N, CA and C atoms as a LAMMPS dump frame, in Angstrom:
ITEM: TIMESTEP
0
ITEM: NUMBER OF ATOMS
225
ITEM: BOX BOUNDS ff ff ff
-5.0000000000000000e+02 5.0000000000000000e+02
-5.0000000000000000e+02 5.0000000000000000e+02
-5.0000000000000000e+02 5.0000000000000000e+02
ITEM: ATOMS id mol type element x y z
1 1 1 N -264.011 -364.712 128.329
2 1 2 C -262.857 -363.897 127.654
3 1 3 C -263.105 -364.211 126.228
4 2 1 N -263.128 -363.119 125.52
5 2 2 C -263.194 -363.476 123.908
6 2 3 C -261.97 -363.973 123.417
7 3 1 N -261.874 -364.473 122.072
8 3 2 C -260.933 -365.177 121.548
9 3 3 C -259.846 -364.022 121.254
10 4 1 N -260.08 -362.9 121.041
11 4 2 C -259.035 -361.801 120.912
12 4 3 C -258.348 -361.516 122.147
13 5 1 N -259.372 -361.341 123.09
14 5 2 C -258.387 -361.153 124.533
15 5 3 C -257.628 -362.335 124.966
16 6 1 N -258.004 -363.539 124.652
17 6 2 C -257.159 -364.598 124.929
18 6 3 C -255.914 -364.632 124.126
19 7 1 N -256.155 -364.485 122.727
20 7 2 C -254.919 -364.261 122.145
21 7 3 C -254.18 -363.375 122.538
22 8 1 N -254.566 -362.091 122.949
23 8 2 C -253.639 -361.002 123.479
24 8 3 C -252.92 -361.293 124.556
25 9 1 N -253.691 -362.158 125.48
26 9 2 C -253.161 -362.495 126.784
27 9 3 C -251.948 -363.428 126.523
28 10 1 N -252.204 -364.494 125.69
29 10 2 C -251.272 -365.359 125.355
30 10 3 C -249.877 -364.607 124.772
31 11 1 N -250.162 -363.48 124.052
32 11 2 C -249.114 -362.925 123.17
33 11 3 C -248.313 -362.046 124.251
34 12 1 N -248.951 -361.324 125.252
35 12 2 C -248.301 -360.63 126.233
36 12 3 C -247.347 -361.688 127.28
37 13 1 N -247.822 -363.097 127.415
38 13 2 C -247.09 -363.84 128.276
39 13 3 C -245.845 -364.545 127.412
40 14 1 N -246.12 -364.604 126.025
41 14 2 C -245.017 -365.037 125.226
42 14 3 C -243.933 -363.96 125.099
43 15 1 N -244.276 -362.784 124.863
44 15 2 C -243.517 -361.71 124.679
45 15 3 C -242.588 -361.534 126.118
46 16 1 N -243.088 -361.666 127.256
47 16 2 C -242.704 -361.613 128.581
48 16 3 C -241.472 -362.803 128.761
49 17 1 N -242.075 -363.895 128.337
50 17 2 C -241.232 -364.86 128.303
51 17 3 C -239.805 -364.868 127.439
52 18 1 N -240.264 -364.397 126.169
53 18 2 C -239.049 -363.956 125.435
54 18 3 C -237.981 -363.065 125.865
55 19 1 N -238.434 -362.088 126.464
56 19 2 C -237.581 -361.123 127.137
57 19 3 C -236.857 -361.726 128.271
58 20 1 N -237.296 -362.326 129.192
59 20 2 C -236.78 -363.166 130.105
60 20 3 C -235.81 -364 129.598
61 21 1 N -235.961 -364.684 128.442
62 21 2 C -234.792 -365.378 127.843
63 21 3 C -233.542 -364.571 127.622
64 22 1 N -234.043 -363.371 126.836
65 22 2 C -232.896 -362.546 126.345
66 22 3 C -232.072 -362.011 127.492
67 23 1 N -232.623 -361.776 128.619
68 23 2 C -231.959 -361.1 129.653
69 23 3 C -231.198 -362.235 130.715
70 24 1 N -231.179 -363.451 130.184
71 24 2 C -230.552 -364.61 130.865
72 24 3 C -231.027 -365.67 131.68
73 25 1 N -232.583 -365.634 131.833
74 25 2 C -233.242 -366.535 132.328
75 25 3 C -232.927 -367.897 131.508
76 26 1 N -232.651 -369.156 132.077
77 26 2 C -232.34 -370.189 131.651
78 26 3 C -233.745 -370.956 130.938
79 27 1 N -234.737 -371.077 131.704
80 27 2 C -235.843 -371.796 131.232
81 27 3 C -237.233 -370.665 131.729
82 28 1 N -238.05 -370.637 130.686
83 28 2 C -239.169 -369.928 130.996
84 28 3 C -240.641 -370.769 130.525
85 29 1 N -241.542 -370.736 131.364
86 29 2 C -242.786 -371.311 130.961
87 29 3 C -243.947 -370.374 130.682
88 30 1 N -244.582 -370.657 129.842
89 30 2 C -245.647 -370.02 129.138
90 30 3 C -247.067 -370.799 129.237
91 31 1 N -247.995 -370.238 129.893
92 31 2 C -249.168 -371.049 130.065
93 31 3 C -249.96 -370.932 128.714
94 32 1 N -250.4 -371.876 128.097
95 32 2 C -251.289 -371.988 126.882
96 32 3 C -252.743 -372.174 127.302
97 33 1 N -253.604 -371.312 127.308
98 33 2 C -254.899 -371.531 128.008
99 33 3 C -255.532 -372.62 127.299
100 34 1 N -256.032 -373.555 128.171
101 34 2 C -256.755 -374.714 127.685
102 34 3 C -255.956 -375.777 127.012
103 35 1 N -254.652 -375.699 127.089
104 35 2 C -253.604 -376.792 126.502
105 35 3 C -252.765 -377.236 127.766
106 36 1 N -252.239 -376.267 128.526
107 36 2 C -251.272 -376.446 129.375
108 36 3 C -250.256 -375.57 129.211
109 37 1 N -249.222 -375.804 129.838
110 37 2 C -248.023 -374.885 129.77
111 37 3 C -246.852 -375.516 128.911
112 38 1 N -246.134 -374.587 128.308
113 38 2 C -244.744 -374.778 127.516
114 38 3 C -243.652 -374.273 128.107
115 39 1 N -242.68 -374.879 128.132
116 39 2 C -241.437 -374.348 128.727
117 39 3 C -240.282 -374.304 127.613
118 40 1 N -239.574 -373.042 127.7
119 40 2 C -238.677 -372.672 126.65
120 40 3 C -237.349 -372.594 127.302
121 41 1 N -236.297 -373.271 126.798
122 41 2 C -234.952 -372.886 127.163
123 41 3 C -234.191 -371.955 126.315
124 42 1 N -233.074 -371.374 126.714
125 42 2 C -232.304 -370.191 125.778
126 42 3 C -232.221 -370.965 124.313
127 43 1 N -231.979 -372.088 124.172
128 43 2 C -231.862 -372.741 122.918
129 43 3 C -233.107 -372.589 121.959
130 44 1 N -234.199 -372.55 122.741
131 44 2 C -235.546 -372.591 122.015
132 44 3 C -236.048 -371.169 121.701
133 45 1 N -235.286 -370.065 121.969
134 45 2 C -235.672 -368.764 121.718
135 45 3 C -236.306 -368.563 119.986
136 46 1 N -235.872 -369.392 119.128
137 46 2 C -236.299 -369.086 117.938
138 46 3 C -237.588 -369.698 117.772
139 47 1 N -237.945 -370.884 118.585
140 47 2 C -239.463 -371.393 118.628
141 47 3 C -240.093 -370.239 119.285
142 48 1 N -239.891 -369.798 120.146
143 48 2 C -240.541 -368.772 120.922
144 48 3 C -240.885 -367.537 120.112
145 49 1 N -239.939 -367.211 119.342
146 49 2 C -240.298 -365.876 118.291
147 49 3 C -241.297 -366.38 117.312
148 50 1 N -241.438 -367.575 117.092
149 50 2 C -242.352 -368.342 115.854
150 50 3 C -243.521 -368.22 116.329
151 51 1 N -243.741 -368.531 117.818
152 51 2 C -244.966 -368.793 118.523
153 51 3 C -245.525 -367.348 118.565
154 52 1 N -244.755 -366.152 118.999
155 52 2 C -245.076 -364.942 119.084
156 52 3 C -245.638 -364.468 117.584
157 53 1 N -245.025 -364.807 116.597
158 53 2 C -245.334 -364.349 115.233
159 53 3 C -246.766 -365.224 114.815
160 54 1 N -246.93 -366.165 115.4
161 54 2 C -248.037 -367.117 115.16
162 54 3 C -249.285 -366.48 115.798
163 55 1 N -249.19 -366.041 117.129
164 55 2 C -250.1 -365.361 117.815
165 55 3 C -250.521 -364.019 117.281
166 56 1 N -249.429 -363.398 116.936
167 56 2 C -249.887 -361.847 116.108
168 56 3 C -250.672 -362.059 114.819
169 57 1 N -250.33 -363.141 113.89
170 57 2 C -251.122 -363.408 112.881
171 57 3 C -252.565 -364.115 113.054
172 58 1 N -252.823 -364.707 114.434
173 58 2 C -254.276 -365.135 114.611
174 58 3 C -254.948 -363.801 115.16
175 59 1 N -254.202 -363.18 115.987
176 59 2 C -255.041 -361.75 116.163
177 59 3 C -255.42 -361.006 115.113
178 60 1 N -254.63 -360.823 114.065
179 60 2 C -254.785 -360.379 113.091
180 60 3 C -255.965 -360.807 112.314
181 61 1 N -255.962 -362.019 112.039
182 61 2 C -257.227 -362.86 111.513
183 61 3 C -258.413 -362.752 112.33
184 62 1 N -258.391 -362.745 113.635
185 62 2 C -259.407 -362.476 114.58
186 62 3 C -260.207 -361.087 114.222
187 63 1 N -259.163 -360.083 113.877
188 63 2 C -259.625 -358.608 113.861
189 63 3 C -260.107 -358.381 112.326
190 64 1 N -259.972 -359.396 111.548
191 64 2 C -260.431 -359.205 110.125
192 64 3 C -259.561 -358.923 109.161
193 65 1 N -258.148 -359.219 109.487
194 65 2 C -256.948 -358.641 108.606
195 65 3 C -256.663 -360.055 108.078
196 66 1 N -256.12 -359.955 106.561
197 66 2 C -255.707 -361.171 105.984
198 66 3 C -254.224 -361.152 106.196
199 67 1 N -253.64 -362.412 106.144
200 67 2 C -252.013 -362.543 105.958
201 67 3 C -251.512 -361.674 104.88
202 68 1 N -250.509 -361.088 105.06
203 68 2 C -249.87 -360.293 104.077
204 68 3 C -248.43 -361.169 103.956
205 69 1 N -248.204 -361.197 102.62
206 69 2 C -246.924 -362.007 102.228
207 69 3 C -245.969 -360.953 101.521
208 70 1 N -244.814 -361.222 101.396
209 70 2 C -243.688 -360.306 101.042
210 70 3 C -243.793 -360.541 99.431
211 71 1 N -243.722 -359.327 98.801
212 71 2 C -243.749 -359.566 97.44
213 71 3 C -242.267 -358.95 97.022
214 72 1 N -241.764 -359.685 96
215 72 2 C -240.305 -359.471 95.825
216 72 3 C -240.315 -359.136 94.344
217 73 1 N -239.745 -357.863 94.043
218 73 2 C -239.803 -357.403 92.715
219 73 3 C -238.354 -357.222 92.399
220 74 1 N -238.11 -357.695 90.952
221 74 2 C -236.858 -357.584 90.546
222 74 3 C -236.804 -357.157 89.282
223 75 1 N -235.91 -356.19 88.887
224 75 2 C -235.596 -355.471 87.552
225 75 3 C -234.561 -356.055 86.826
């Protein structure tokens, strides 16, 4: 399995875990390949969203995309 395939699989698992949290499941476990598993409770949904964002950024990097940052313009 390539790095991008692994990241996409982890992203799919994390998004499914987030969905289960949002529909009322109390604790969800996400398998982090090569590291073990992590459990998230309802109170940890923000950490799970951060993890999903991290995985999306890593997939973008692996595809050759650079991180984009918000540019604020004021007049």
